[in-house]
N, CA, C, O and the ligand as a Tripos MOL2 file, in Angstrom:
@<TRIPOS>MOLECULE
protein
  245   243    62     0     0
PROTEIN
NO_CHARGES

@<TRIPOS>ATOM
      1 N         -16.0920 -104.3270  -21.2090 N.3       1 MET1
      2 CA        -16.7120 -103.1460  -21.8460 C.3       1 MET1
      3 C         -18.0870 -103.5240  -22.3790 C.2       1 MET1
      4 O         -18.2410 -104.4860  -23.1320 O.2       1 MET1
      5 N         -19.0770 -102.7470  -21.9700 N.am      2 ILE2
      6 CA        -20.4330 -103.0010  -22.4250 C.3       2 ILE2
      7 C         -20.6240 -102.3960  -23.8080 C.2       2 ILE2
      8 O         -20.3090 -101.2280  -24.0340 O.2       2 ILE2
      9 N         -21.1310 -103.1850  -24.7140 N.am      3 ASN3
     10 CA        -21.4310 -102.6740  -26.0500 C.3       3 ASN3
     11 C         -22.7510 -101.9280  -26.0250 C.2       3 ASN3
     12 O         -23.8130 -102.5360  -25.8890 O.2       3 ASN3
     13 N         -22.6860 -100.6070  -26.1570 N.am      4 LEU4
     14 CA        -23.8990  -99.7970  -26.0380 C.3       4 LEU4
     15 C         -24.7000  -99.7330  -27.3280 C.2       4 LEU4
     16 O         -25.9130  -99.5250  -27.3010 O.2       4 LEU4
     17 N         -24.0310  -99.9110  -28.4470 N.am      5 LEU5
     18 CA        -24.7300  -99.7940  -29.7230 C.3       5 LEU5
     19 C         -25.1780 -101.1730  -30.1780 C.2       5 LEU5
     20 O         -24.4350 -101.8950  -30.8430 O.2       5 LEU5
     21 N         -26.3920 -101.5240  -29.8130 N.am      6 ARG6
     22 CA        -26.8930 -102.8460  -30.1140 C.3       6 ARG6
     23 C         -27.5200 -102.8840  -31.5050 C.2       6 ARG6
     24 O         -27.8130 -101.8520  -32.1090 O.2       6 ARG6
     25 N         -27.7140 -104.1030  -31.9890 N.am      7 THR7
     26 CA        -28.3450 -104.2610  -33.2940 C.3       7 THR7
     27 C         -29.8530 -104.1090  -33.1680 C.2       7 THR7
     28 O         -30.4050 -104.1580  -32.0690 O.2       7 THR7
     29 N         -30.5170 -103.9220  -34.3120 N.am      8 CYS8
     30 CA        -31.9730 -103.7990  -34.3190 C.3       8 CYS8
     31 C         -32.6260 -105.0710  -33.7780 C.2       8 CYS8
     32 O         -33.6620 -105.0140  -33.1150 O.2       8 CYS8
     33 N         -32.0120 -106.2140  -34.0680 N.am      9 LYS9
     34 CA        -32.5590 -107.4750  -33.5810 C.3       9 LYS9
     35 C         -32.5400 -107.4950  -32.0530 C.2       9 LYS9
     36 O         -33.5070 -107.9210  -31.4220 O.2       9 LYS9
     37 N         -31.4300 -107.0320  -31.4600 N.am     10 ASP10
     38 CA        -31.3500 -106.9280  -30.0030 C.3      10 ASP10
     39 C         -32.4350 -106.0010  -29.4690 C.2      10 ASP10
     40 O         -33.0760 -106.2800  -28.4560 O.2      10 ASP10
     41 N         -32.6230 -104.8860  -30.1800 N.am     11 MET11
     42 CA        -33.5990 -103.8880  -29.7260 C.3      11 MET11
     43 C         -35.0120 -104.4460  -29.7450 C.2      11 MET11
     44 O         -35.7850 -104.2230  -28.8140 O.2      11 MET11
     45 N         -35.3460 -105.1670  -30.7940 N.am     12 HIS12
     46 CA        -36.6880 -105.7410  -30.8690 C.3      12 HIS12
     47 C         -36.9250 -106.6850  -29.7000 C.2      12 HIS12
     48 O         -38.0170 -106.7300  -29.1340 O.2      12 HIS12
     49 N         -35.8870 -107.4400  -29.3430 N.am     13 ARG13
     50 CA        -36.0280 -108.3560  -28.2170 C.3      13 ARG13
     51 C         -36.1890 -107.5680  -26.9110 C.2      13 ARG13
     52 O         -37.0080 -107.9170  -26.0600 O.2      13 ARG13
     53 N         -35.3890 -106.4940  -26.7680 N.am     14 LEU14
     54 CA        -35.4750 -105.6670  -25.5610 C.3      14 LEU14
     55 C         -36.8420 -105.0090  -25.4360 C.2      14 LEU14
     56 O         -37.4290 -104.9750  -24.3550 O.2      14 LEU14
     57 N         -37.3430 -104.4850  -26.5550 N.am     15 VAL15
     58 CA        -38.6550 -103.8310  -26.5310 C.3      15 VAL15
     59 C         -39.7190 -104.8450  -26.1190 C.2      15 VAL15
     60 O         -40.5930 -104.5460  -25.3060 O.2      15 VAL15
     61 N         -39.6350 -106.0440  -26.6850 N.am     16 ALA16
     62 CA        -40.6050 -107.0870  -26.3370 C.3      16 ALA16
     63 C         -40.4790 -107.4640  -24.8660 C.2      16 ALA16
     64 O         -41.4800 -107.6630  -24.1760 O.2      16 ALA16
     65 N         -39.2250 -107.5590  -24.3900 N.am     17 GLU17
     66 CA        -38.9890 -107.8830  -22.9860 C.3      17 GLU17
     67 C         -39.5640 -106.8190  -22.0720 C.2      17 GLU17
     68 O         -40.1120 -107.1250  -21.0130 O.2      17 GLU17
     69 N         -39.4350 -105.5640  -22.4880 N.am     18 SER18
     70 CA        -39.8900 -104.4540  -21.6430 C.3      18 SER18
     71 C         -41.4060 -104.4640  -21.4910 C.2      18 SER18
     72 O         -41.9470 -103.7960  -20.6100 O.2      18 SER18
     73 N         -42.1000 -105.2270  -22.3540 N.am     19 MET19
     74 CA        -43.5420 -105.3640  -22.2210 C.3      19 MET19
     75 C         -43.8790 -106.2370  -21.0060 C.2      19 MET19
     76 O         -44.9170 -106.0580  -20.3680 O.2      19 MET19
     77 N         -42.9900 -107.1770  -20.6990 N.am     20 ASP20
     78 CA        -43.2670 -108.1560  -19.6430 C.3      20 ASP20
     79 C         -42.6530 -107.7730  -18.3070 C.2      20 ASP20
     80 O         -43.1970 -108.0850  -17.2480 O.2      20 ASP20
     81 N         -41.5190 -107.0970  -18.3670 N.am     21 ARG21
     82 CA        -40.8450 -106.7830  -17.1000 C.3      21 ARG21
     83 C         -40.0330 -105.5140  -17.2680 C.2      21 ARG21
     84 O         -39.7560 -105.0680  -18.3810 O.2      21 ARG21
     85 N         -39.6540 -104.9370  -16.1130 N.am     22 LYS22
     86 CA        -38.8360 -103.7380  -16.1440 C.3      22 LYS22
     87 C         -37.4280 -104.0860  -16.6110 C.2      22 LYS22
     88 O         -36.8540 -105.0980  -16.2100 O.2      22 LYS22
     89 N         -36.8860 -103.2230  -17.4680 N.am     23 LEU23
     90 CA        -35.5140 -103.4150  -17.9170 C.3      23 LEU23
     91 C         -34.5450 -102.8380  -16.8870 C.2      23 LEU23
     92 O         -34.8860 -101.9330  -16.1260 O.2      23 LEU23
     93 N         -33.3400 -103.3790  -16.8820 N.am     24 GLY24
     94 CA        -32.2960 -102.8420  -16.0140 C.3      24 GLY24
     95 C         -31.7930 -101.5110  -16.5550 C.2      24 GLY24
     96 O         -32.0870 -101.1540  -17.6950 O.2      24 GLY24
     97 N         -31.0380 -100.7750  -15.7440 N.am     25 PRO25
     98 CA        -30.5560  -99.4530  -16.1600 C.3      25 PRO25
     99 C         -29.6940  -99.5070  -17.4180 C.2      25 PRO25
    100 O         -29.8080  -98.6320  -18.2760 O.2      25 PRO25
    101 N         -28.8340 -100.5180  -17.5420 N.am     26 VAL26
    102 CA        -27.9740 -100.6160  -18.7260 C.3      26 VAL26
    103 C         -28.8170 -100.8630  -19.9740 C.2      26 VAL26
    104 O         -28.5790 -100.2760  -21.0300 O.2      26 VAL26
    105 N         -29.8020 -101.7400  -19.8300 N.am     27 GLN27
    106 CA        -30.6690 -102.0410  -20.9750 C.3      27 GLN27
    107 C         -31.4590 -100.8130  -21.4130 C.2      27 GLN27
    108 O         -31.6660 -100.5740  -22.6020 O.2      27 GLN27
    109 N         -31.9020 -100.0260  -20.4000 N.am     28 ARG28
    110 CA        -32.6560  -98.8110  -20.7480 C.3      28 ARG28
    111 C         -31.7780  -97.8120  -21.4850 C.2      28 ARG28
    112 O         -32.2300  -97.1540  -22.4220 O.2      28 ARG28
    113 N         -30.5080  -97.6960  -21.0570 N.am     29 ILE29
    114 CA        -29.5780  -96.7770  -21.7330 C.3      29 ILE29
    115 C         -29.3100  -97.2650  -23.1480 C.2      29 ILE29
    116 O         -29.2830  -96.4760  -24.0930 O.2      29 ILE29
    117 N         -29.1110  -98.5830  -23.2870 N.am     30 GLN30
    118 CA        -28.8730  -99.1420  -24.6140 C.3      30 GLN30
    119 C         -30.0450  -98.8450  -25.5350 C.2      30 GLN30
    120 O         -29.8640  -98.4820  -26.6970 O.2      30 GLN30
    121 N         -31.2490  -99.0050  -24.9990 N.am     31 MET31
    122 CA        -32.4290  -98.7840  -25.8170 C.3      31 MET31
    123 C         -32.5450  -97.3100  -26.2140 C.2      31 MET31
    124 O         -32.8260  -96.9840  -27.3670 O.2      31 MET31
    125 N         -32.3220  -96.4180  -25.2250 N.am     32 ARG32
    126 CA        -32.4400  -94.9890  -25.5140 C.3      32 ARG32
    127 C         -31.4130  -94.5630  -26.5680 C.2      32 ARG32
    128 O         -31.7320  -93.8130  -27.4900 O.2      32 ARG32
    129 N         -30.1790  -95.0520  -26.4180 N.am     33 LEU33
    130 CA        -29.1370  -94.7120  -27.3830 C.3      33 LEU33
    131 C         -29.5000  -95.2050  -28.7750 C.2      33 LEU33
    132 O         -29.3860  -94.4730  -29.7580 O.2      33 LEU33
    133 N         -29.9340  -96.4430  -28.8410 N.am     34 HIS34
    134 CA        -30.2590  -97.0250  -30.1440 C.3      34 HIS34
    135 C         -31.4240  -96.2720  -30.7870 C.2      34 HIS34
    136 O         -31.3950  -95.9750  -31.9810 O.2      34 HIS34
    137 N         -32.4400  -95.9690  -29.9930 N.am     35 LEU35
    138 CA        -33.6080  -95.2830  -30.5390 C.3      35 LEU35
    139 C         -33.2570  -93.8730  -31.0140 C.2      35 LEU35
    140 O         -33.9220  -93.3270  -31.8940 O.2      35 LEU35
    141 N         -32.1990  -93.2800  -30.4240 N.am     36 SER36
    142 CA        -31.8360  -91.9160  -30.7870 C.3      36 SER36
    143 C         -31.3200  -91.8340  -32.2270 C.2      36 SER36
    144 O         -31.3390  -90.7620  -32.8330 O.2      36 SER36
    145 N         -30.8620  -92.9610  -32.7710 N.am     37 PHE37
    146 CA        -30.3580  -92.9030  -34.1520 C.3      37 PHE37
    147 C         -31.0770  -93.8710  -35.0870 C.2      37 PHE37
    148 O         -30.7860  -93.8980  -36.2820 O.2      37 PHE37
    149 N         -32.0080  -94.6630  -34.5660 N.am     38 CYS38
    150 CA        -32.6400  -95.6720  -35.4120 C.3      38 CYS38
    151 C         -34.1410  -95.4160  -35.5240 C.2      38 CYS38
    152 O         -34.8910  -95.6610  -34.5790 O.2      38 CYS38
    153 N         -34.5730  -94.9240  -36.6780 N.am     39 ASP39
    154 CA        -35.9850  -94.6200  -36.8940 C.3      39 ASP39
    155 C         -36.8400  -95.8870  -36.9000 C.2      39 ASP39
    156 O         -37.9730  -95.8860  -36.4180 O.2      39 ASP39
    157 N         -36.2850  -96.9630  -37.4510 N.am     40 ALA40
    158 CA        -37.0660  -98.1980  -37.5580 C.3      40 ALA40
    159 C         -37.4540  -98.7110  -36.1790 C.2      40 ALA40
    160 O         -38.6040  -99.0920  -35.9550 O.2      40 ALA40
    161 N         -36.4860  -98.7230  -35.2420 N.am     41 CYS41
    162 CA        -36.7860  -99.2210  -33.8990 C.3      41 CYS41
    163 C         -37.6390  -98.2370  -33.1200 C.2      41 CYS41
    164 O         -38.4520  -98.6470  -32.2920 O.2      41 CYS41
    165 N         -37.4680  -96.9340  -33.3710 N.am     42 THR42
    166 CA        -38.3360  -95.9380  -32.7360 C.3      42 THR42
    167 C         -39.7800  -96.2070  -33.1190 C.2      42 THR42
    168 O         -40.6770  -96.1780  -32.2770 O.2      42 THR42
    169 N         -39.9920  -96.4700  -34.4060 N.am     43 HIS43
    170 CA        -41.3310  -96.7540  -34.8980 C.3      43 HIS43
    171 C         -41.8570  -98.0620  -34.2990 C.2      43 HIS43
    172 O         -43.0180  -98.1550  -33.8990 O.2      43 HIS43
    173 N         -40.9860  -99.0630  -34.2470 N.am     44 PHE44
    174 CA        -41.3710 -100.3620  -33.6780 C.3      44 PHE44
    175 C         -41.8000 -100.1950  -32.2230 C.2      44 PHE44
    176 O         -42.8120 -100.7530  -31.7990 O.2      44 PHE44
    177 N         -41.0190  -99.4180  -31.4560 N.am     45 LYS45
    178 CA        -41.3440  -99.2290  -30.0430 C.3      45 LYS45
    179 C         -42.6530  -98.4600  -29.8880 C.2      45 LYS45
    180 O         -43.4530  -98.7760  -29.0080 O.2      45 LYS45
    181 N         -42.8780  -97.4620  -30.7290 N.am     46 GLU46
    182 CA        -44.1400  -96.7150  -30.6730 C.3      46 GLU46
    183 C         -45.3280  -97.6510  -30.8820 C.2      46 GLU46
    184 O         -46.3440  -97.5530  -30.1940 O.2      46 GLU46
    185 N         -45.1790  -98.5570  -31.8440 N.am     47 GLN47
    186 CA        -46.2560  -99.5140  -32.1040 C.3      47 GLN47
    187 C         -46.4890 -100.4190  -30.9080 C.2      47 GLN47
    188 O         -47.6310 -100.7030  -30.5460 O.2      47 GLN47
    189 N         -45.3850 -100.8760  -30.2880 N.am     48 MET48
    190 CA        -45.5040 -101.7600  -29.1310 C.3      48 MET48
    191 C         -46.1200 -101.0190  -27.9520 C.2      48 MET48
    192 O         -46.9420 -101.5790  -27.2270 O.2      48 MET48
    193 N         -45.7210  -99.7490  -27.7570 N.am     49 ASP49
    194 CA        -46.3070  -98.9540  -26.6730 C.3      49 ASP49
    195 C         -47.8070  -98.7820  -26.8860 C.2      49 ASP49
    196 O         -48.5980  -98.8940  -25.9490 O.2      49 ASP49
    197 N         -48.1810  -98.5100  -28.1240 N.am     50 TRP50
    198 CA        -49.6030  -98.3440  -28.4530 C.3      50 TRP50
    199 C         -50.3690  -99.6360  -28.1750 C.2      50 TRP50
    200 O         -51.4590  -99.6330  -27.6030 O.2      50 TRP50
    201 N         -49.7520 -100.7440  -28.6040 N.am     51 LEU51
    202 CA        -50.3720 -102.0510  -28.4200 C.3      51 LEU51
    203 C         -50.5510 -102.3550  -26.9390 C.2      51 LEU51
    204 O         -51.5980 -102.8460  -26.5150 O.2      51 LEU51
    205 N         -49.5110 -102.0550  -26.1530 N.am     52 ARG52
    206 CA        -49.5710 -102.3230  -24.7210 C.3      52 ARG52
    207 C         -50.6820 -101.4980  -24.0780 C.2      52 ARG52
    208 O         -51.4370 -102.0000  -23.2450 O.2      52 ARG52
    209 N         -50.7760 -100.2200  -24.4750 N.am     53 ALA53
    210 CA        -51.8130  -99.3520  -23.9290 C.3      53 ALA53
    211 C         -53.1880  -99.8870  -24.2990 C.2      53 ALA53
    212 O         -54.1090  -99.8630  -23.4820 O.2      53 ALA53
    213 N         -53.3270 -100.3690  -25.5280 N.am     54 ALA54
    214 CA        -54.6070 -100.9050  -25.9890 C.3      54 ALA54
    215 C         -54.9730 -102.1530  -25.1950 C.2      54 ALA54
    216 O         -56.1300 -102.3290  -24.8120 O.2      54 ALA54
    217 N         -53.9940 -103.0190  -24.9460 N.am     55 VAL55
    218 CA        -54.2440 -104.2510  -24.1880 C.3      55 VAL55
    219 C         -54.6270 -103.9140  -22.7580 C.2      55 VAL55
    220 O         -55.5150 -104.5430  -22.1830 O.2      55 VAL55
    221 N         -53.9490 -102.9090  -22.1780 N.am     56 ARG56
    222 CA        -54.2640 -102.5020  -20.7980 C.3      56 ARG56
    223 C         -55.7010 -102.0130  -20.7120 C.2      56 ARG56
    224 O         -56.4290 -102.3620  -19.7830 O.2      56 ARG56
    225 N         -56.1100 -101.1940  -21.6930 N.am     57 ARG57
    226 CA        -57.4810 -100.6870  -21.6970 C.3      57 ARG57
    227 C         -58.4640 -101.8450  -21.7400 C.2      57 ARG57
    228 O         -59.4940 -101.8410  -21.0660 O.2      57 ARG57
    229 N         -58.1160 -102.8310  -22.5470 N.am     58 PHE58
    230 CA        -58.9690 -103.9970  -22.6960 C.3      58 PHE58
    231 C         -59.0660 -104.7560  -21.3850 C.2      58 PHE58
    232 O         -60.1380 -105.2370  -21.0180 O.2      58 PHE58
    233 N         -57.9350 -104.8660  -20.6680 N.am     59 ASP59
    234 CA        -57.8780 -105.6020  -19.3980 C.3      59 ASP59
    235 C         -58.7350 -104.9620  -18.3190 C.2      59 ASP59
    236 O         -59.2160 -105.6450  -17.4140 O.2      59 ASP59
    237 N         -58.9270 -103.6570  -18.4130 N.am     60 ASP60
    238 CA        -59.6960 -102.9380  -17.3830 C.3      60 ASP60
    239 C         -61.1470 -103.3830  -17.3290 C.2      60 ASP60
    240 O         -61.8040 -103.2550  -16.2960 O.2      60 ASP60
    241 N         -61.6490 -103.9110  -18.4500 N.am     61 HIS61
    242 CA        -63.0640 -104.2200  -18.4950 C.3      61 HIS61
    243 C         -63.3830 -105.6120  -17.9990 C.2      61 HIS61
    244 O         -64.5490 -106.0080  -17.9800 O.2      61 HIS61
    245 ZN        -32.7580 -100.2880  -34.7640 Zn       62 ZN62
@<TRIPOS>BOND
     1     1     2 1
     2     2     3 1
     3     3     4 2
     4     3     5 am
     5     5     6 1
     6     6     7 1
     7     7     8 2
     8     7     9 am
     9     9    10 1
    10    10    11 1
    11    11    12 2
    12    11    13 am
    13    13    14 1
    14    14    15 1
    15    15    16 2
    16    15    17 am
    17    17    18 1
    18    18    19 1
    19    19    20 2
    20    19    21 am
    21    21    22 1
    22    22    23 1
    23    23    24 2
    24    23    25 am
    25    25    26 1
    26    26    27 1
    27    27    28 2
    28    27    29 am
    29    29    30 1
    30    30    31 1
    31    31    32 2
    32    31    33 am
    33    33    34 1
    34    34    35 1
    35    35    36 2
    36    35    37 am
    37    37    38 1
    38    38    39 1
    39    39    40 2
    40    39    41 am
    41    41    42 1
    42    42    43 1
    43    43    44 2
    44    43    45 am
    45    45    46 1
    46    46    47 1
    47    47    48 2
    48    47    49 am
    49    49    50 1
    50    50    51 1
    51    51    52 2
    52    51    53 am
    53    53    54 1
    54    54    55 1
    55    55    56 2
    56    55    57 am
    57    57    58 1
    58    58    59 1
    59    59    60 2
    60    59    61 am
    61    61    62 1
    62    62    63 1
    63    63    64 2
    64    63    65 am
    65    65    66 1
    66    66    67 1
    67    67    68 2
    68    67    69 am
    69    69    70 1
    70    70    71 1
    71    71    72 2
    72    71    73 am
    73    73    74 1
    74    74    75 1
    75    75    76 2
    76    75    77 am
    77    77    78 1
    78    78    79 1
    79    79    80 2
    80    79    81 am
    81    81    82 1
    82    82    83 1
    83    83    84 2
    84    83    85 am
    85    85    86 1
    86    86    87 1
    87    87    88 2
    88    87    89 am
    89    89    90 1
    90    90    91 1
    91    91    92 2
    92    91    93 am
    93    93    94 1
    94    94    95 1
    95    95    96 2
    96    95    97 am
    97    97    98 1
    98    98    99 1
    99    99   100 2
   100    99   101 am
   101   101   102 1
   102   102   103 1
   103   103   104 2
   104   103   105 am
   105   105   106 1
   106   106   107 1
   107   107   108 2
   108   107   109 am
   109   109   110 1
   110   110   111 1
   111   111   112 2
   112   111   113 am
   113   113   114 1
   114   114   115 1
   115   115   116 2
   116   115   117 am
   117   117   118 1
   118   118   119 1
   119   119   120 2
   120   119   121 am
   121   121   122 1
   122   122   123 1
   123   123   124 2
   124   123   125 am
   125   125   126 1
   126   126   127 1
   127   127   128 2
   128   127   129 am
   129   129   130 1
   130   130   131 1
   131   131   132 2
   132   131   133 am
   133   133   134 1
   134   134   135 1
   135   135   136 2
   136   135   137 am
   137   137   138 1
   138   138   139 1
   139   139   140 2
   140   139   141 am
   141   141   142 1
   142   142   143 1
   143   143   144 2
   144   143   145 am
   145   145   146 1
   146   146   147 1
   147   147   148 2
   148   147   149 am
   149   149   150 1
   150   150   151 1
   151   151   152 2
   152   151   153 am
   153   153   154 1
   154   154   155 1
   155   155   156 2
   156   155   157 am
   157   157   158 1
   158   158   159 1
   159   159   160 2
   160   159   161 am
   161   161   162 1
   162   162   163 1
   163   163   164 2
   164   163   165 am
   165   165   166 1
   166   166   167 1
   167   167   168 2
   168   167   169 am
   169   169   170 1
   170   170   171 1
   171   171   172 2
   172   171   173 am
   173   173   174 1
   174   174   175 1
   175   175   176 2
   176   175   177 am
   177   177   178 1
   178   178   179 1
   179   179   180 2
   180   179   181 am
   181   181   182 1
   182   182   183 1
   183   183   184 2
   184   183   185 am
   185   185   186 1
   186   186   187 1
   187   187   188 2
   188   187   189 am
   189   189   190 1
   190   190   191 1
   191   191   192 2
   192   191   193 am
   193   193   194 1
   194   194   195 1
   195   195   196 2
   196   195   197 am
   197   197   198 1
   198   198   199 1
   199   199   200 2
   200   199   201 am
   201   201   202 1
   202   202   203 1
   203   203   204 2
   204   203   205 am
   205   205   206 1
   206   206   207 1
   207   207   208 2
   208   207   209 am
   209   209   210 1
   210   210   211 1
   211   211   212 2
   212   211   213 am
   213   213   214 1
   214   214   215 1
   215   215   216 2
   216   215   217 am
   217   217   218 1
   218   218   219 1
   219   219   220 2
   220   219   221 am
   221   221   222 1
   222   222   223 1
   223   223   224 2
   224   223   225 am
   225   225   226 1
   226   226   227 1
   227   227   228 2
   228   227   229 am
   229   229   230 1
   230   230   231 1
   231   231   232 2
   232   231   233 am
   233   233   234 1
   234   234   235 1
   235   235   236 2
   236   235   237 am
   237   237   238 1
   238   238   239 1
   239   239   240 2
   240   239   241 am
   241   241   242 1
   242   242   243 1
   243   243   244 2
@<TRIPOS>SUBSTRUCTURE
     1 MET1         2 RESIDUE 1 A MET
     2 ILE2         6 RESIDUE 1 A ILE
     3 ASN3        10 RESIDUE 1 A ASN
     4 LEU4        14 RESIDUE 1 A LEU
     5 LEU5        18 RESIDUE 1 A LEU
     6 ARG6        22 RESIDUE 1 A ARG
     7 THR7        26 RESIDUE 1 A THR
     8 CYS8        30 RESIDUE 1 A CYS
     9 LYS9        34 RESIDUE 1 A LYS
    10 ASP10       38 RESIDUE 1 A ASP
    11 MET11       42 RESIDUE 1 A MET
    12 HIS12       46 RESIDUE 1 A HIS
    13 ARG13       50 RESIDUE 1 A ARG
    14 LEU14       54 RESIDUE 1 A LEU
    15 VAL15       58 RESIDUE 1 A VAL
    16 ALA16       62 RESIDUE 1 A ALA
    17 GLU17       66 RESIDUE 1 A GLU
    18 SER18       70 RESIDUE 1 A SER
    19 MET19       74 RESIDUE 1 A MET
    20 ASP20       78 RESIDUE 1 A ASP
    21 ARG21       82 RESIDUE 1 A ARG
    22 LYS22       86 RESIDUE 1 A LYS
    23 LEU23       90 RESIDUE 1 A LEU
    24 GLY24       94 RESIDUE 1 A GLY
    25 PRO25       98 RESIDUE 1 A PRO
    26 VAL26      102 RESIDUE 1 A VAL
    27 GLN27      106 RESIDUE 1 A GLN
    28 ARG28      110 RESIDUE 1 A ARG
    29 ILE29      114 RESIDUE 1 A ILE
    30 GLN30      118 RESIDUE 1 A GLN
    31 MET31      122 RESIDUE 1 A MET
    32 ARG32      126 RESIDUE 1 A ARG
    33 LEU33      130 RESIDUE 1 A LEU
    34 HIS34      134 RESIDUE 1 A HIS
    35 LEU35      138 RESIDUE 1 A LEU
    36 SER36      142 RESIDUE 1 A SER
    37 PHE37      146 RESIDUE 1 A PHE
    38 CYS38      150 RESIDUE 1 A CYS
    39 ASP39      154 RESIDUE 1 A ASP
    40 ALA40      158 RESIDUE 1 A ALA
    41 CYS41      162 RESIDUE 1 A CYS
    42 THR42      166 RESIDUE 1 A THR
    43 HIS43      170 RESIDUE 1 A HIS
    44 PHE44      174 RESIDUE 1 A PHE
    45 LYS45      178 RESIDUE 1 A LYS
    46 GLU46      182 RESIDUE 1 A GLU
    47 GLN47      186 RESIDUE 1 A GLN
    48 MET48      190 RESIDUE 1 A MET
    49 ASP49      194 RESIDUE 1 A ASP
    50 TRP50      198 RESIDUE 1 A TRP
    51 LEU51      202 RESIDUE 1 A LEU
    52 ARG52      206 RESIDUE 1 A ARG
    53 ALA53      210 RESIDUE 1 A ALA
    54 ALA54      214 RESIDUE 1 A ALA
    55 VAL55      218 RESIDUE 1 A VAL
    56 ARG56      222 RESIDUE 1 A ARG
    57 ARG57      226 RESIDUE 1 A ARG
    58 PHE58      230 RESIDUE 1 A PHE
    59 ASP59      234 RESIDUE 1 A ASP
    60 ASP60      238 RESIDUE 1 A ASP
    61 HIS61      242 RESIDUE 1 A HIS
    62 ZN62       245 GROUP 0 **** ****
């Protein structure tokens, strides 16, 4: 049985991992489920997404 409700620590690692490579389908579901009830990780992911977008813009030049 896959544990779908991961801890915030797991989520932070997954979010960081998703910056480097594509997550598998199970990991994406775990992340979506966790983010649906966890404001802290939602905020963390938003920051990471923003950071990634900023780094990409920087890389273009
Ligand atoms: Zn969380």
